[in-house]
C-alpha positions as CSV (number, residue, x, y, z in Angstrom):
1,M,0.6,-0.3,-0.2
2,T,2.8,2.3,1.0
3,D,4.0,2.1,-2.4
4,I,0.8,3.2,-4.5
5,R,0.1,5.7,-1.9
6,D,3.2,7.6,-3.1
7,D,3.2,6.7,-7.0
8,V,-1.0,8.4,-6.2
9,A,0.3,11.8,-4.5
10,D,3.5,12.5,-7.0
11,A,0.7,11.4,-10.0
12,F,-1.5,14.8,-8.0
13,F,1.5,16.9,-8.2
14,A,2.2,16.1,-12.0
15,F,-1.6,16.6,-12.7
16,T,-2.0,20.2,-11.2
17,G,1.1,20.9,-9.1
18,R,0.2,20.7,-5.7
19,E,0.5,18.9,-2.8
20,P,-2.6,16.5,-2.6
21,D,-4.9,17.4,0.4
22,G,-5.2,14.2,1.6
23,I,-5.1,10.3,0.2
24,W,-7.8,8.0,0.3
25,S,-8.7,4.3,-0.1
26,A,-11.3,1.6,-0.4
27,P,-10.8,-2.3,-1.5
28,G,-12.1,-4.1,-3.2
29,R,-13.8,-7.0,-2.2
30,V,-14.4,-11.6,-2.6
31,N,-18.0,-12.1,-2.4
32,L,-17.5,-15.5,-0.1
33,I,-21.0,-16.9,-0.7
34,G,-24.9,-15.3,-1.3
35,E,-24.3,-14.2,-5.8
36,H,-27.2,-11.6,-7.3
37,T,-29.5,-12.3,-3.8
38,D,-28.6,-8.7,-2.9
39,Y,-31.2,-7.0,-5.6
40,N,-33.5,-9.9,-4.7
41,E,-33.2,-8.2,-0.7
42,G,-31.7,-11.1,0.5
43,F,-28.5,-12.0,2.6
44,V,-24.7,-11.3,1.5
45,F,-21.2,-12.8,2.3
46,P,-18.5,-10.7,1.2
47,F,-15.4,-9.5,2.4
48,A,-13.0,-6.7,1.3
49,I,-9.4,-7.6,0.1
50,D,-6.0,-6.2,0.0
51,R,-6.2,-5.6,-3.3
52,R,-7.3,-1.0,-2.8
53,T,-7.9,1.8,-5.2
54,V,-6.1,5.0,-3.4
55,I,-7.5,8.9,-4.9
56,A,-5.3,11.8,-3.7
57,L,-7.4,15.0,-4.0
58,G,-7.3,17.8,-3.7
59,V,-9.3,21.2,-2.4
60,R,-10.0,23.6,-6.0
61,D,-10.7,27.7,-5.6
62,D,-14.1,27.1,-8.5
63,R,-16.7,24.5,-9.1
64,K,-15.0,22.3,-11.3
65,L,-14.4,18.7,-10.7
66,R,-10.8,17.0,-12.3
67,I,-10.6,14.0,-12.0
68,A,-6.9,11.9,-13.8
69,S,-5.9,8.2,-13.6
70,A,-3.3,6.2,-14.5
71,F,-5.5,3.6,-16.0
72,S,-7.1,6.1,-18.7
73,E,-5.8,8.4,-20.7
74,E,-9.1,11.1,-20.0
75,L,-9.3,13.7,-18.4
76,A,-12.7,13.8,-17.1
77,E,-13.5,17.5,-16.2
78,H,-17.1,18.5,-15.2
79,D,-19.1,21.4,-13.0
80,L,-20.6,21.2,-10.0
81,D,-23.7,22.7,-11.6
82,D,-23.9,20.6,-14.8
83,L,-23.9,17.3,-13.0
84,A,-26.5,15.1,-14.1
85,P,-26.4,11.3,-14.8
86,D,-27.6,11.3,-18.1
87,A,-24.4,13.8,-18.4
88,L,-21.6,11.4,-18.1
89,S,-20.0,8.6,-19.5
90,G,-16.9,5.9,-19.5
91,W,-15.1,5.4,-16.4
92,S,-15.6,8.7,-15.2
93,A,-19.1,8.0,-14.0
94,Y,-18.7,6.1,-11.3
95,P,-16.0,8.7,-9.3
96,L,-19.1,11.5,-10.7
97,G,-21.5,10.3,-10.1
98,V,-20.7,9.7,-6.7
99,A,-20.8,13.2,-6.4
100,W,-23.7,14.0,-8.0
101,A,-25.4,10.9,-6.1
102,L,-23.9,12.8,-2.3
103,G,-26.8,15.1,-3.7
104,E,-29.4,13.2,-3.7
105,F,-28.8,12.3,0.2
106,G,-28.7,15.8,1.1
107,A,-25.8,17.2,0.1
108,D,-26.1,20.7,-0.9
109,L,-23.6,20.7,-4.0
110,A,-24.2,24.9,-4.6
111,A,-22.1,25.7,-1.6
112,V,-19.4,23.4,-2.2
113,P,-16.2,23.2,-4.0
114,G,-14.8,21.6,-6.7
115,V,-12.0,19.3,-6.6
116,D,-9.2,17.6,-8.5
117,I,-8.6,14.3,-8.2
118,F,-7.0,11.0,-9.5
119,I,-6.7,7.9,-8.9
120,E,-4.5,4.7,-8.9
121,S,-5.9,0.9,-8.2
122,D,-5.0,-2.9,-7.8
123,V,-8.2,-4.2,-7.8
124,P,-7.9,-6.3,-11.8
125,V,-10.5,-4.9,-13.3
126,G,-13.6,-6.7,-15.0
127,A,-12.8,-9.8,-12.6
128,G,-15.6,-10.0,-10.6
129,L,-13.3,-8.5,-8.0
130,S,-15.3,-4.6,-8.0
131,S,-13.1,-2.3,-8.9
132,S,-16.1,-0.3,-9.8
133,A,-17.5,-0.1,-6.0
134,A,-13.5,0.3,-4.7
135,I,-13.7,3.8,-6.7
136,E,-16.9,5.3,-5.6
137,S,-16.5,4.3,-2.0
138,A,-12.7,5.5,-2.4
139,V,-14.3,9.3,-4.0
140,A,-17.3,8.5,-1.1
141,V,-15.5,8.9,1.9
142,A,-13.3,11.5,0.5
143,L,-15.5,13.7,-0.6
144,N,-17.7,13.0,2.5
145,D,-14.4,14.5,4.9
146,V,-13.5,16.8,2.1
147,W,-17.1,18.7,1.8
148,Q,-18.1,18.1,5.4
149,L,-20.9,16.2,5.0
150,G,-20.4,14.3,8.0
151,L,-23.1,10.7,6.2
152,D,-22.2,7.6,7.9
153,L,-20.6,4.6,6.3
154,E,-24.6,3.2,5.6
155,T,-24.9,6.1,3.8
156,L,-22.0,6.2,2.0
157,A,-22.3,3.0,0.4
158,K,-26.4,3.2,-0.9
159,V,-24.5,6.8,-2.3
160,G,-22.0,4.9,-4.5
161,Q,-25.1,2.3,-5.1
162,K,-26.7,5.1,-7.0
163,A,-24.2,5.8,-9.2
164,E,-23.8,2.5,-10.0
165,N,-27.9,2.3,-11.1
166,D,-28.4,5.8,-12.0
167,A,-25.6,7.1,-13.7
168,V,-23.3,3.7,-14.7
169,G,-26.9,2.5,-15.4
170,A,-25.7,-1.1,-13.5
171,P,-28.7,-3.0,-11.8
172,T,-26.5,-3.1,-8.7
173,G,-27.3,-4.3,-5.2
174,I,-25.7,-2.9,-2.5
175,M,-23.9,-5.4,-1.9
176,D,-20.2,-4.1,-3.2
177,Q,-20.6,-0.8,-1.7
178,S,-21.4,-2.1,1.8
179,A,-18.5,-4.1,1.6
180,S,-15.4,-1.9,0.6
181,L,-17.0,0.3,3.2
182,L,-18.0,-1.4,6.2
183,G,-14.8,-4.5,5.7
184,Q,-12.4,-5.1,8.9
185,T,-9.4,-7.0,8.5
186,D,-10.2,-11.3,9.0
187,S,-13.4,-10.5,8.8
188,G,-16.4,-10.4,6.4
189,V,-19.6,-8.8,6.8
190,F,-23.3,-10.1,6.3
191,L,-24.8,-7.4,5.1
192,D,-29.3,-8.9,5.4
193,C,-29.9,-6.2,1.9
194,R,-34.1,-5.9,3.0
195,S,-33.3,-4.0,5.9
196,L,-29.5,-2.4,5.3
197,D,-28.3,-4.6,9.2
198,A,-24.2,-5.2,8.7
199,E,-22.8,-7.5,11.1
200,V,-19.5,-7.7,10.4
201,I,-18.5,-11.6,11.4
202,R,-14.7,-13.1,12.1
203,L,-13.9,-15.2,9.4
204,G,-10.4,-17.3,10.8
205,F,-9.3,-18.8,7.1
206,A,-5.1,-17.9,8.7
207,E,-5.8,-19.4,11.6
208,A,-7.1,-22.7,10.2
209,G,-4.4,-22.5,8.4
210,L,-6.2,-21.9,5.2
211,A,-6.1,-19.1,1.9
212,I,-8.7,-17.7,-0.3
213,V,-6.7,-17.8,-4.0
214,V,-8.6,-16.0,-6.6
215,I,-8.2,-17.1,-10.0
216,D,-9.3,-14.5,-12.5
217,T,-10.0,-15.3,-15.8
218,H,-9.3,-12.8,-17.4
219,V,-13.2,-13.4,-19.2
220,E,-14.1,-10.2,-19.0
221,H,-17.8,-9.3,-18.1
222,E,-20.4,-5.5,-17.7
223,H,-22.3,-5.2,-15.4
224,A,-23.9,-2.3,-17.1
225,S,-25.5,-4.6,-20.1
226,G,-26.0,-8.3,-21.2
227,G,-27.1,-11.9,-19.2
228,Y,-26.5,-9.7,-15.5
229,R,-30.0,-7.4,-16.8
230,E,-32.1,-10.3,-17.7
231,R,-31.3,-12.4,-14.6
232,R,-32.3,-9.6,-12.6
233,A,-35.5,-9.4,-15.2
234,S,-36.1,-13.0,-14.2
235,C,-35.9,-12.3,-10.1
236,E,-38.4,-9.8,-10.8
237,K,-40.9,-11.7,-12.8
238,G,-40.7,-14.8,-10.7
239,A,-41.7,-12.7,-7.8
240,R,-44.1,-10.7,-9.8
241,E,-46.3,-14.4,-10.5
242,L,-46.4,-16.0,-7.2
243,G,-47.5,-12.5,-6.1
244,V,-44.3,-10.9,-3.6
245,G,-42.7,-8.3,-3.0
246,S,-39.3,-9.8,-3.6
247,L,-37.4,-13.6,-3.2
248,R,-36.8,-12.9,0.0
249,E,-39.8,-14.2,0.4
250,L,-39.6,-17.2,0.5
251,D,-38.2,-20.0,1.5
252,E,-37.4,-23.6,0.5
253,D,-41.2,-25.0,1.6
254,D,-42.1,-23.2,-1.2
255,L,-40.4,-24.4,-4.6
256,P,-42.9,-26.6,-5.1
257,R,-45.6,-23.6,-5.9
258,A,-42.9,-21.9,-7.6
259,Q,-42.1,-25.0,-9.9
260,Q,-46.0,-25.3,-10.8
261,T,-46.0,-22.2,-11.4
262,L,-43.6,-20.3,-13.1
263,D,-41.9,-21.4,-16.5
264,D,-38.8,-24.1,-16.3
265,E,-36.4,-21.0,-16.7
266,T,-37.7,-18.8,-14.6
267,F,-38.7,-21.6,-11.5
268,R,-34.6,-22.0,-12.3
269,R,-33.7,-18.4,-11.6
270,V,-36.0,-18.7,-8.4
271,R,-34.4,-21.9,-6.9
272,H,-30.7,-19.6,-7.5
273,I,-32.3,-17.3,-5.4
274,V,-34.0,-19.2,-2.8
275,T,-31.4,-21.2,-1.8
276,E,-28.3,-19.0,-2.0
277,N,-30.0,-17.0,0.7
278,Q,-30.1,-20.4,2.7
279,R,-26.2,-21.1,2.0
280,V,-25.1,-18.1,3.2
281,L,-27.0,-18.3,6.1
282,D,-25.7,-21.8,6.5
283,T,-22.5,-20.4,6.2
284,V,-22.5,-18.0,8.6
285,R,-23.8,-20.4,11.0
286,T,-21.5,-23.4,10.2
287,L,-17.8,-20.3,10.8
288,R,-19.7,-19.8,14.2
289,E,-20.1,-23.4,15.2
290,A,-17.8,-25.7,13.5
291,G,-15.6,-22.6,11.4
292,P,-13.6,-22.7,8.4
293,R,-12.7,-26.2,6.9
294,A,-16.6,-27.0,7.8
295,I,-18.4,-24.5,5.1
296,G,-16.6,-26.5,1.7
297,D,-19.6,-27.9,0.5
298,L,-21.1,-25.0,1.0
299,L,-18.6,-23.1,-1.7
300,D,-19.8,-26.2,-4.1
301,A,-23.1,-26.3,-4.0
302,S,-23.4,-22.5,-4.4
303,H,-20.9,-22.9,-7.8
304,R,-23.7,-25.4,-9.3
305,S,-26.7,-23.4,-8.8
306,M,-24.9,-20.3,-10.6
307,R,-23.6,-23.2,-13.1
308,D,-26.9,-25.0,-13.6
309,D,-29.6,-22.7,-12.7
310,F,-28.5,-19.5,-12.5
311,E,-26.4,-20.6,-15.3
312,I,-23.8,-16.9,-15.2
313,S,-20.5,-18.9,-15.4
314,V,-18.1,-20.1,-18.2
315,P,-16.6,-22.9,-19.1
316,E,-13.1,-21.2,-17.6
317,L,-14.7,-20.8,-14.2
318,D,-16.2,-24.1,-14.8
319,L,-12.7,-25.4,-15.0
320,A,-11.2,-23.6,-12.3
321,V,-13.4,-24.4,-10.0
322,E,-12.7,-28.2,-10.6
323,V,-9.3,-28.2,-10.5
324,A,-9.3,-26.3,-7.4
325,Q,-12.1,-29.1,-6.4
326,S,-9.6,-31.7,-7.2
327,N,-5.8,-30.4,-5.7
328,G,-7.4,-30.0,-2.2
329,A,-9.5,-27.0,-2.0
330,V,-11.9,-27.1,0.9
331,G,-14.3,-25.8,-1.3
332,A,-14.7,-22.8,-4.4
333,R,-17.1,-21.5,-6.7
334,M,-17.2,-18.6,-9.5
335,T,-17.1,-15.0,-7.6
336,G,-19.5,-11.6,-8.4
337,G,-21.9,-10.9,-10.9
338,G,-20.4,-14.2,-13.9
339,F,-20.5,-14.4,-17.3
340,G,-16.6,-14.7,-16.8
341,G,-14.4,-12.3,-13.9
342,S,-13.1,-14.4,-11.2
343,A,-13.3,-17.7,-9.4
344,I,-12.6,-18.8,-5.5
345,A,-10.5,-21.6,-3.8
346,L,-10.6,-22.0,0.2
347,V,-7.5,-24.0,0.4
348,P,-5.0,-25.3,3.2
349,L,-1.9,-23.1,3.5
350,E,0.3,-25.8,2.0
351,S,-1.1,-26.8,-0.9
352,V,-1.5,-23.6,-2.3
353,S,1.1,-23.1,-4.7
354,L,0.6,-26.5,-6.2
355,L,-2.9,-25.3,-7.1
356,Q,-1.9,-22.3,-9.3
357,V,0.4,-25.1,-11.3
358,A,-3.1,-26.8,-11.7
359,I,-4.9,-24.4,-13.4
360,D,-2.0,-22.9,-15.4
361,G,-1.4,-26.5,-16.3
362,A,-5.0,-27.0,-16.6
363,F,-5.9,-24.4,-19.1
364,A,-3.3,-24.4,-20.9
365,E,-4.3,-27.3,-21.7
366,H,-7.9,-26.4,-23.1
367,A,-6.4,-23.8,-24.9
368,F,-7.9,-21.6,-22.8
369,T,-6.3,-17.4,-22.2
370,A,-3.8,-18.0,-18.8
371,P,-5.2,-17.3,-16.2
372,T,-4.1,-14.9,-13.3
373,T,-4.1,-16.8,-9.4
374,F,-3.6,-14.4,-6.2
375,V,-3.9,-15.0,-2.8
376,V,-6.5,-12.6,-1.6
377,R,-6.7,-11.9,2.5
378,P,-9.5,-10.2,4.4
379,S,-8.7,-6.7,5.1
380,I,-9.9,-3.4,6.9
381,G,-12.6,-1.5,4.6
382,A,-12.4,2.8,2.9
383,Q,-10.7,5.2,5.2
384,R,-8.5,8.0,5.4
385,D,-4.8,6.7,4.8
386,R,-2.8,10.0,5.2
């Protein structure tokens, strides 16, 4: 982290000719379990990771927002008085959308100064580790500080979600922003997406001799288009035809009626959400009662459900999971919105190197793009670093 913070400070000086007023950061996240349940008002259980987006920010003496980054040559410049979702596009819609969304949550944008922001990140883009929420959360905590808004972290999560929904156009739930903002070291965030009650649950991976390995397939996905939107529409259709406000209201006892009422595809979408909600609850309970080595079957079952019922996996993700399961993993599943991105495996520490070699060999044998495999650790959420 020290190096990237120094790099961002230097880049900000090159961008503006002055030192920043502060440096803030926010992590990406791994979703341990609970996929596509968030926008169905269900349960999720992600954790913040030790890959972060870092921003340097300086207050201006005018009304302009100027944003640059290490990952794009585009310089985004907007006036605070002209911020609107339909005026934003490209990667800068994430940070600028946060500035706009703060106004939707009570900030008086007519009374705050402009800012310069420089962004750097080591959260992989398109890997299902929520690089977007890391940007949103870092910008949200920084603007909350320098504009002296006094908003709590739970509200900032709603700000990030609104930015992603309305400015970016991605129909995501609130899980990613909550994980990025509320994460704690060696812990997951157990979130009820209906009440937005969040509980920090100790994971204990390292103490149990385990590591979370991420296998980034480099099959990129985009939440703003394609299958993600279709899956959300299917869930809304299922809830409507079953006469409930959201799929959260259903449990496994309701599935026989759902199967009789719905077409096969919609039923399978609904079954994934209902069973995945139960798997989240079972994972939290199992961690408390038996520890992390006992949750493997739940991770495996989650992947099968995403592959077969929700149909959001791809061959690369299935291969990563299969190789992990046959090379010592306690459990494995794809993570994130699907249609690409990453798989995760809960692996004994002594098996990590073996798994990395096996994954590389299997992908080469199938003529898939070489994956990137790395260990992540549950880490602290968004904060001011300097």
